[in-house]
N, C-alpha and C positions, 0 to 999 in steps of 0.2 A: 449400539453399534455392534455392527458384525467386523470380523478380523478380515482385512482388505489389503491388498499392496495396488497402489494406486499410480499409474504411469500417464501422465499429461503426455499430450501431443503438442509439441513446439507448434506445429501448424494451425493450432486453434487460438494461438495469441490475437488479440483485438485491440483496434484503437479506441481510446474512452474520450467521451467530451471533456473529460478531467484533464487532458492533453498527456496520456501516457498510454501505454502499451501494457495489456494485463493479459497472465496467463493463468486461469482459474487450475488450480492445482488439486484442492480439495475443497468442495462447498455443496454440500448436499444435505437433504433431509436424514440421511443415513448418519450425518454427524453433527447435529443442531448445536454441538457446544463450541465448534472451532470452523474454522476457516484459513486456508492458506492460498495466497496469489502470488505469483511473480508478477512485480512492476518494474517497466523500464521505461526512464525517461530520457529523451535524447537530449545532447549536448547543447547546453545554453535555453533549456525548456524549463519553465516553471509549470508546476500541476495547479490546478485551480484551486483558489481557496474553498475548504469543504470542511462538512464535520459529518461523522455517523453517528446518529443518535442510539442510545440503548446498548452500544458496542465499544469494547475496547481494543484499541488498535496497537501493533508493534510492528514497527519496521526494523527488519534484520537486513543490513546493508552488506550485500555480496559483493559487489562490484562498484568501482567509482568513487565520487566525491560528490558532495552537494550542502547546502543549506537548507537547513529546516527550520519552519516559523511553525509554533504550535501556541496556541491561547495568547496570541497578542505580545508574547515575548519576542525579544530581538532574534534575528537568525541566528543558528547556532552550528557550524560546520559539523560535517559527518563524513565519513569514509568507512571502507569494507571492514567489517567487524564490529561496528557500532548497531547498537539496539537503541530504540528510539521508542518511548514509551507514550502514547497519547491516549487520556481519560477518554469516556464516553463523552459525545455530545461537544467536544473542543475542538474550534477551527484548527485548521492546518494546511501546510501546503509543504512543498518539496521543491527546491530548484537544483538543477545540475550545473555546478561549476567547472566540471571537467571538459577534457576535450572527447572522453568516450562515454557511452550510454552508462546512465547509473541504474543499477539492479539492485533491488532490496526485495525481501519476502514482505507482505504485508498479511501479518496473522492476527486473525479478529475472534474476540471472545463476545457472546455468542456468534456464530457464523454471521457473514456479512449477507445482508438483504438490500435488496435494490431500496424498497420503502424506508430505509431507516437513512439514506445518503441525502445529504441537505448539500446543493451547490450554494455558496457565501458570496459569490464574488458580486 
């Protein structure tokens, strides 16, 4: 990895079939060990159930509130400041239970790769 300061462009946020908006903050071959994306889920929306094979994921909740479901466990409330740990290959989804956008960082190790993403709905 080289020394770098990355400055994501908010205009590059995109909507996904998972039903959330993603802004890739760091995800490249220059750092295979980790990726960081900002996820935004609109009020009342649940993301699609999915899993990421061969990749551990953490949600760092920045704004809003929601219910997270991981690996068949009952929904658990999360809010700003919470960190959610998701092992590789485990089903997951999050629902925005608030009135405002739910915003969190999705931190993956190793970095997120599309071929590891499995829609399980």
